C-alpha positions as a Python dict, from the first residue, in 0.01 Angstrom:
ca = {
    (1, 'M'): (0, 0, 0),
    (2, 'R'): (1, 21, -367),
    (3, 'R'): (-307, -135, -412),
    (4, 'I'): (-462, 118, -191),
    (5, 'L'): (-314, 397, -384),
    (6, 'E'): (-442, 259, -703),
    (7, 'L'): (-763, 262, -543),
    (8, 'I'): (-718, 624, -432),
    (9, 'G'): (-584, 733, -783),
    (10, 'L'): (-881, 570, -970),
    (11, 'G'): (-1124, 724, -721),
    (12, 'A'): (-981, 1073, -803),
    (13, 'L'): (-1009, 1000, -1176),
    (14, 'G'): (-1364, 880, -1070),
    (15, 'L'): (-1419, 1205, -883),
    (16, 'L'): (-1296, 1443, -1182),
    (17, 'V'): (-1520, 1261, -1427),
    (18, 'W'): (-1799, 1275, -1186),
    (19, 'I'): (-1752, 1686, -1109),
    (20, 'T'): (-1696, 1745, -1489),
    (21, 'Y'): (-2033, 1550, -1565),
    (22, 'Q'): (-2204, 1765, -1331),
    (23, 'A'): (-2069, 2087, -1428),
    (24, 'L'): (-2129, 2016, -1773),
    (25, 'S'): (-2486, 1850, -1739),
    (26, 'G'): (-2601, 1917, -1372),
    (27, 'P'): (-2897, 2138, -1226),
    (28, 'E'): (-2668, 2441, -1178),
    (29, 'P'): (-2562, 2557, -1555),
    (30, 'L'): (-2208, 2718, -1599),
    (31, 'P'): (-2157, 3050, -1768),
    (32, 'D'): (-2115, 3082, -2144),
    (33, 'R'): (-1757, 3205, -2070),
    (34, 'I'): (-1523, 3037, -1799),
    (35, 'P'): (-1142, 3061, -1678),
    (36, 'T'): (-939, 2815, -1861),
    (37, 'H'): (-580, 2906, -1768),
    (38, 'F'): (-445, 3109, -1494),
    (39, 'D'): (-155, 3296, -1465),
    (40, 'L'): (134, 3252, -1185),
    (41, 'A'): (-77, 3457, -960),
    (42, 'G'): (-380, 3261, -989),
    (43, 'N'): (-570, 3511, -1192),
    (44, 'P'): (-759, 3413, -1509),
    (45, 'N'): (-585, 3475, -1861),
    (46, 'G'): (-732, 3263, -2065),
    (47, 'W'): (-1134, 3228, -2125),
    (48, 'G'): (-1351, 2957, -2295),
    (49, 'S'): (-1659, 2771, -2306),
    (50, 'P'): (-1764, 2508, -2068),
    (51, 'A'): (-1679, 2241, -2302),
    (52, 'A'): (-1334, 2298, -2232),
    (53, 'L'): (-1366, 2101, -1919),
    (54, 'L'): (-1347, 1807, -2091),
    (55, 'F'): (-981, 1885, -2173),
    (56, 'L'): (-842, 1810, -1793),
    (57, 'P'): (-1028, 1466, -1756),
    (58, 'A'): (-900, 1345, -2101),
    (59, 'V'): (-529, 1440, -2027),
    (60, 'A'): (-562, 1298, -1680),
    (61, 'V'): (-703, 971, -1788),
    (62, 'A'): (-442, 956, -2063),
    (63, 'L'): (-158, 1032, -1833),
    (64, 'Y'): (-266, 813, -1583),
    (65, 'L'): (-312, 504, -1830),
    (66, 'F'): (30, 605, -1987),
    (67, 'I'): (220, 590, -1650),
    (68, 'S'): (20, 256, -1546),
    (69, 'V'): (160, 84, -1869),
    (70, 'T'): (484, 219, -1795),
    (71, 'A'): (451, 71, -1455),
    (72, 'L'): (397, -304, -1623),
    (73, 'F'): (758, -321, -1730),
    (74, 'P'): (973, -257, -1375),
    (75, 'A'): (1254, -478, -1548),
    (76, 'T'): (1339, -187, -1804),
    (77, 'F'): (1347, 65, -1553),
    (78, 'K'): (1676, 296, -1501),
    (79, 'Y'): (1789, 343, -1165),
    (80, 'P'): (2075, 551, -997),
    (81, 'L'): (2250, 306, -881),
    (82, 'R'): (2396, -44, -952),
    (83, 'V'): (2143, -325, -964),
    (84, 'T'): (2211, -656, -837),
    (85, 'P'): (1997, -961, -810),
    (86, 'E'): (2017, -885, -438),
    (87, 'N'): (1887, -548, -455),
    (88, 'R'): (1656, -576, -775),
    (89, 'P'): (1333, -695, -604),
    (90, 'R'): (1339, -399, -354),
    (91, 'L'): (1432, -117, -593),
    (92, 'Q'): (1158, -251, -841),
    (93, 'A'): (909, -223, -537),
    (94, 'L'): (1041, 119, -441),
    (95, 'S'): (983, 224, -800),
    (96, 'L'): (657, 94, -819),
    (97, 'C'): (539, 267, -530),
    (98, 'M'): (695, 600, -600),
    (99, 'I'): (480, 574, -959),
    (100, 'A'): (179, 483, -766),
    (101, 'W'): (206, 790, -536),
    (102, 'I'): (272, 993, -823),
    (103, 'K'): (-31, 892, -1012),
    (104, 'V'): (-223, 957, -699),
    (105, 'E'): (-83, 1312, -655),
    (106, 'L'): (-138, 1375, -1011),
    (107, 'A'): (-483, 1287, -1020),
    (108, 'C'): (-567, 1485, -722),
    (109, 'L'): (-404, 1782, -883),
    (110, 'F'): (-640, 1775, -1187),
    (111, 'V'): (-923, 1725, -939),
    (112, 'W'): (-830, 2057, -758),
    (113, 'I'): (-747, 2238, -1096),
    (114, 'Q'): (-1109, 2139, -1222),
    (115, 'W'): (-1295, 2185, -893),
    (116, 'S'): (-1130, 2502, -885),
    (117, 'I'): (-1220, 2633, -1239),
    (118, 'I'): (-1594, 2519, -1186),
    (119, 'E'): (-1602, 2701, -840),
    (120, 'S'): (-1458, 3037, -999),
    (121, 'A'): (-1713, 3004, -1283),
    (122, 'R'): (-2016, 2964, -1062),
    (123, 'N'): (-1944, 3213, -799),
    (124, 'G'): (-1779, 3500, -1038),
    (125, 'R'): (-1470, 3473, -802),
    (126, 'W'): (-1187, 3434, -1078),
    (127, 'G'): (-877, 3264, -932),
    (128, 'L'): (-681, 2997, -863),
    (129, 'S'): (-470, 2977, -529),
    (130, 'P'): (-133, 3050, -642),
    (131, 'M'): (-21, 2803, -402),
    (132, 'T'): (-169, 2516, -600),
    (133, 'V'): (87, 2434, -840),
    (134, 'P'): (405, 2478, -611),
    (135, 'L'): (251, 2261, -352),
    (136, 'F'): (175, 1967, -579),
    (137, 'L'): (525, 2028, -727),
    (138, 'V'): (676, 1977, -376),
    (139, 'A'): (440, 1674, -307),
    (140, 'V'): (589, 1531, -657),
    (141, 'F'): (948, 1586, -620),
    (142, 'G'): (915, 1510, -229),
    (143, 'T'): (792, 1164, -310),
    (144, 'V'): (1082, 1120, -576),
    (145, 'A'): (1323, 1227, -339),
    (146, 'A'): (1245, 1014, -44),
    (147, 'H'): (1203, 710, -286),
    (148, 'M'): (1520, 774, -435),
    (149, 'A'): (1690, 802, -96),
    (150, 'A'): (1507, 463, -25),
    (151, 'M'): (1642, 316, -321),
    (152, 'F'): (2019, 448, -238),
    (153, 'R'): (1983, 262, 108),
    (154, 'A'): (1855, -43, -64),
    (155, 'G'): (2152, -24, -275),
    (156, 'R'): (2375, 5, -23),
    (157, 'A'): (2206, -292, 182),
    (158, 'G'): (2202, -510, -115),
    (159, 'S'): (2589, -444, -178),
    (160, 'G'): (2690, -568, 147),
    (161, 'V'): (2842, -205, 230),
}
């Protein structure tokens, strides 16, 4: 499952880079001024040049790489329960799965925001759905909660309780 999630995450990053390239170099030029920041209601409150579109892919790739490097060291993870030799493999597997899901969710968030900015600039309808960030926050925290619950179950099963 983790390999599939890694491929999806890398695909989302590739899509982010591709839509950014198409927006900056494609046949349909962007206006000289595009929205670069949105308030809680989804209305733009910051403007900049199309070159500002390079910021999101740079942050997304850096964040993805940082999280990926962190995942290379599962033995150093801190868990919300006592780790035993019996439950360690399951806890590490659950942690790595959670990390893979979070990377996919964050990559998809960056793609959605970038696409929304580009479409807003092209269509002249300035706005970003106010539900974008709350929905992605629910997804990320839901992923963490589900994996934490699974870790607690694995901890109980490994302790013989």
